[in-house]
N, C-alpha and C positions, 0 to 999 in steps of 0.2 A: 713223488711225482707219480700218477697215475698215469700208465698209457696203454694204448688199445691192445687186444691181445686175439686177434683173429681167428686163430687157430681152434679156440675155446666155445665159437658161437655156432659152429654148424647145426646143432642141434637144437638151436633157441631160436624161435622163430623173431624176427625183430620185432612185429607187433606185441609179442609175448612180453620183451623186455621194455617197450615203452610202457607198456600198459601197469607193469610193477614197478619199474624203476629199478632196475639191476642188469649188470653185465658183469662177464669175467675180464679182469684186465691184470696190468703187471705193477708191481709198485717195486722198481729195482730191477731185480730178476726175479721175485717171487711173485707166484701168481695169486690173488687175490679176487674175491668178488665185492665190487663197487654195487653199494645201494643207499638208500634214503634211510631214514629214522622212521616213515611211514610202511616201510617195504615188510609185509607180513613174513613173519619167521618161518612158516611153513613153505614159502616160494623159495624163501634163503636156502631151507634145506632142500628141496627139490634141485634145485641147481648146482648145490653140493654134491648130491648124489650123480647129477650127469657130468659134471666136469671135473669131480675127485678135487677139488679147490677146497679148502677148509675156510682160511682165514678172510673174514668180511671186513671192509672199510666204509664207513657209514659218512656220506658225504652229501652236500646240498644236491636238490632235485636239478637245479639247472647243469650244474656238473657232470650229472649222469646224464641227463640227456645228450651232453654234446659229446661225453665220452661214447654212448651209444652210436650216435651217427657215424663217429670217426672209424669206432670198431668195423662196423656193418660194412662202410664204405672200401674198409682195406681187404674185408672177407670177399667182398662182391667179386663176381666175375668180370671179365674185362672184354665181353662181347665178341666170343668163338663163332665161326663161322657153322654155320647148319649145316649137317649130314641131308645129301639128298636124298637116300635111300628112305623109302617109306613116306617121306614127307608130305608128298600129295595126297594122301588119306587123312594124314592129320591136320590139313588144310580145312577139310570140311567140317570141324569142328571150330574154326575162327570164329571169336567173340565178336560181334558187330554194333557193340555197344560198349561205353567206358565213359567214366567220368573227364571232362574236360582237364581237369589238374589231377596230378598223382605224383606220389611218392615213389620212386624209381627202387630203391632199396626195399621198401615194402611190398613189392608186386608180387602176388600169390598166385598170378596167371601161368597156366601150364600149356596153353596154346603155343605152337614154335614160334610162328611169325609173331605174337605179342611178346616171345620173350627175347627174339631175334631184335626186334625195334628196340625194347627197353635195354637191350646190351648195348646196341650202336648208340644209343643217345648216351649211358651212363660213359662209354668209352671214350667219346668226342669230349663230354663235361670234363673228365676227370683228364684228358689230354690237353684242356683249354684249346680245343679247336675253337675255332670261330664260324665254320661252316662244316654242314656235311652234303657231299654230292652223289645222289645216286643217278645211276647212268644205264639205261638198257641199251645194250648191241644185238646183233644178230642172234646169236647163240646162248648170250650170257648177260649179266648186269654186275657192275662194280658199284662198290662202295668207297669213296675217298674222302679224308678228312681234310681241311684246310687248317694247319699250324704255324702259326707265326707266317703267315701269308702265303706259305707253300703246301701243294696239295701232295697228300701221301695215300698209297693204297692202302685200304683196310681189309676188304674182303671182294672176292668173284664169286657169284651164285648162279645158278641155270635158270635161264629167263622164265621159265614157269612159274617161279616164285615171284616174280618181278610184279604182277597184277596184287598178290596178296599183300606183300609188303607197302605197295602204295595205297593201297586201300586203307590199310590198319593206319598209316600216316594221315591220309584224309580224314577217318572218322576223329582222330584225336586233335586234327585242327580245326574241325567242324567245316570241313567242305564238302562238296557235293561229289560222293564215290562216283554215282552213275555218269557223271559229264567227264570224258577223257577228250574231246576235240580243242577246248578250250582251255587257255592259260586259266591257273585260278591261284588266289592267295589266301593263307589263313593263317592262325596263331595258335601256339602250345604251349601253356606253362608246366613245367614238372617240376619237382623237387628232387635232388639228390643230397640226402641229409639235411644239413644247414643251407644248401646251396638253393636258391630260388632263380630257376632258367626261364627266360621266355625264348620262346623258339618261331622266327617268322619263317612261313611255309610258301613255298613258291613251285609250281610246278606249269610245265608248257609240253605240249605235245611233240613228239618226235617221229620218226620214222619206225622204230622198234617198241614206242610205249612211250610214258610220259616220264619226263625227266624230273626230280625234284632236287631241289635245292634248299636245306634248312639254315637259315644264319640263327645262331645261339648267341644270346645275351645273357650274360651271368650277372642278375641284378645285387647279388651280394658280393659282388667285387668291388675294390675300391678305387673311386677316382682319383687320377695322378693330380700331383699338386706340379706347379709351374718348374719346380725344380728336378721334377723326377722325368720331364720330358725327353732331357738329351741336350737342350742347350746349353751352355759354356759361355762363362767370362761375360765378354761385351756384347755377345747377340742377347744374353738373359738381361743384362743389364738395360740394353736397350728397350727392349722388348716390355720391362715391366714401365719403363717412364713412359712409353705410348700409352698405356693401360691406364696411366694416371691422368691422359688428357680429357678434357669434357667433351670434345667435338672432332672430327674428322673418320674416316675409313680405315679401319686395320683389315687388311686381305690375308688368309691363310690358301695357300695353292696347292696343286700336288694331285696325282690320279686317284682312281677310287681304292681304298683300303690304305693310304697312306698317313692317315693319323690324323686328319685334318678336324675333325668334328673332336677327338679326345683334346688336342690342343685348346680351342674356342671352350670347353668345358672347363679346361684348366685355367684358362684368361678368366672367364666370368666368375669362377668359384675364388680368383685371388681378390677381386671387388668387395666393396663393402656395400652387402645386398640390404643391411640395416637402415643405412641413410641415403642408398640410392634407388630408385625405381629401375629394376631390370628386367627386361620382357624378351623373350626367345621367339620365332618362330622355325619351326623344327619338321623334318619329315623322315622317320618318325621322330616322336620324342625318345630317347633312348634311355636317357638317367633321368630322375625327378632329383632335381636339386632345390633344397629348402631355402625360400624365402625369394624365389624367381618365379616369375609367371611364363608359362610355357604353355605355347599354342602348336597343335598339330595341324598340318595344312589335309586338306580334304578336296580334293579338286570334284568330288561330286556333288557337293553342294557348294564348287565355286569359290573354296577358302584356298587360295593359291599364295605363295609368296607375297607376290603383289598387292593383293586384295588384304593380306592380312597383315602388310605392312603399312596400308593405308590406316587400317582400324588402329594399330598399334599406337601410331601417332598423336591419335586421339586420347591417349592414356598417361599422358604426361610422363613419359618415360625418359631415362638420363643415357641410359645404356640399352642398346637394341641388338640382339644377335639375329642374323639370318641365316639360314643353314646353308643355304647354296644362293649367288645370285644365276639364275638360269636364263633369263631375257633380259632385254633391254628395259623393260617397263619396271621390271624389279631394281636393275641397276639404277634407275633413274630416279626413283622414291628414294632408294637408298643414300644417293647424293645428295638430294635435295634434305633427308633427313639430317646427315651430316652437316650439312651448311647451315643448318637452322636451329644449333646446340644442342646436338645429341652425338655420343660416340657411337659407331657402328660397326660389328665385327661379322664377317661373312668369307664365304668359300668363294675360290673358282677352281674349275679344272685347267691348269695350264702345266707346261712340264717345268716350268722354273719361275722365279720372282721377275724378271723384265718383263716377259710374257705376258703379263695379267695386265700391264698397261696397254701393249699393243690390242690383247683381247677386248678391254672396255669400249677402245677406237673402232674396232671393227664392229662392236653392237651399237655404234651409232652416237656414244657419247662423246660430248665437243671435249677436246683437250684441254681446253682452259677450268671446264667442271671437273676432271680428273685431278691436274696440278692441283687445285685450291683445295679439294678436299681429303685426296689419299695421303695419308702419313707415312703408311710403311707397306711391305708384301714382306710373306714371311712362304719360302717354298719348302717342302720337307718330304722325307721319305721315311718309310720304317726299314732298318737294317735287324737281322737276328744277332743276338749275343751269342757268341761261341759258351759252349757247357763247359763251365770250369773243371768238370770231374773229367774230361777226356779231351781237352784239344791238346794240340800235339806243337812243339816249334818245327818251324821249317825257314826255308831259304826263299824268299819271292825274286822272282826275274826283275832285273832291272828297268825293263818296261813298264811292269806294273808297279814300280814304284813310283817312277816317273809321272806316270797316268794319274796317280794318287798325290804329286806332289809332295813326296814324302824322302827327305834328303839326310836327315840323321839317322844314326843305328840306334835298332831296336830289336827286339826279340819278337818275331812275329809266328803267329799261330795260325793252324789251320784245324777246320772240323774232323772228328775221326766217328763219333757216335759208341753211344754206351746206353745201360738199360735207364739209367738216370734220365736221359733227353729220346727215349725211345728210338736210338739208333740215328736220330738226326745230326747229332754233331752241334745243336742248338738249343739255348732255351732262353725263352723269352724275347723282346726286340726293344728297341732303342730307336729314339730319332736322329736325324741326320738332318740340317738344316742350312739355310742360306736366309740372311735379313737385309731387304733392300731398304734404305731411308730415302725417303724422296726430300733430298735437299734440294737448295736453290738452283743448282745446277740441272739436278735430273728432272725439276719442274722445267726448266727453258727447254730440255731437249724434249720432254712430252710436248709441249706447248708448240714444238716445231715440228711433231710427228715424228720423232726419230724411230728407225727401228728397234726391235728388242736388243738386237747384238751391240750398238751403240751405247744403249742405256746400260747393258752388261759392263762394258769396259769401261764405262764412266764409273759404276757403281764399284766395280773392285778395284779402279784407282783411288775410291774415296775409303777404302777397308771392308768392303764387302766380302766375306769368305764364300767361296762357292760349295755347291752341296759336295761335290768330289773331294773336295780339300778338307770339311768337314769330316766325311767320312775316313778321308786316311789320319786326321788325328785318331779317331776311334780305333783305327787300326794299329796305330804305333802304341796304343795304350794297352793293347790284347782284348777290347772289348768285343770286335768282329775281325773277319777275316776279309783279306783284299777279295777273293773271289765274290762276298756277299756285297761288298760296295759296288763294285763293278756291275753286279746282278742289277741290284736296283737302280743305278743311275745310268740310264741308255746312252748311247754312242752320240745322240744328238744333245744331250745336256753337256757330253764333256765337251 
């Protein structure tokens, strides 16, 4: 089995390795050179001289390419802070043009700002960050990465460097570097080895300069299946049964960043696209799914969720996914679609599942239309998974256990922090859910315009597991911590 040997590639440029398809690596504990049958012998001899490695292994070209990417990714530096001394002079040499798409591992630019931005992106991608925040203040500016939903500081730099860093990002995103008074949006596509990453860039003017947020979307990452979301047992079984229906509305609720879109993608990927016509309306389209028609809204040309949904209904759809119900018009058309023979999946921003019903009523939808079209509502949050390498057992307080509804004896863990998890104590996230089934009794409450608390009490009586109780089950199994569940489930929902 050939493994990367990053220590041996420091004198070999990646473009050279890719051109001739060869790279130093390990086989067991033995250093070898991986090459293809077509790699010239004189090139192999040159690498032997540079590295001192004698053994050669001839393997298929695709395996060599993959090994090159893995080796150079491990060898790359992870975004060091720039030393300010003498930096202003070097900024004069800042390159002002660059291809819109570049491989960060292969970049040969020496300009300090370019190297810093490339390192910043590389570090964020490697840490699986979802966002990068660049925040200017009176005397300096900070860079923070959002990892598993939490912002962590990366670097603090002198404020004098901020305009050059922002200009570099704007150039990469195809934005106007001269316009600093208005918000702007742009897009960057970069590669890190085999990873193809789309980055959405947003800038807004503040008192001390432009604030920049970069949203990272790894297109090479694998979309989750229903079984991987974090639903369990009866929740998952019921959700699957609702997805088999041919009419009605299924709503997914939660705040921004709670994984609603991921749940909808997993849901539509579980459906049979070969025998059904599935169309989505999204803002934006985050992942391309084979066999499914995906429409991106564009308010500039009046292609909104509502207008797009009207057009979709003329496309003979079986299943429609609406990215978000934002207004009364979209809600009315969605309900009309569900009552005329379509299964509609969408999202709402509410704190819990019962509040989705009252939100629709507040939007002006008649209660009898809601009760006759709504099949189920899922509320969800994302909790961070404890790092299995460094989690430590501890004894939570009785108040914490009562809050999470934990009665049995278990071994409880808290976050510690290690190199594997970049000192955070957590690695990855999973979902906690509550599933509100619109039963006959719940329909009666909806028609009576009952408040969310009354609907919630009835749903729990009928077997709904609240968000915090589902979180408590994951705490008991050592998946997450008490603090993490309490953090993502607010007091209002408790």
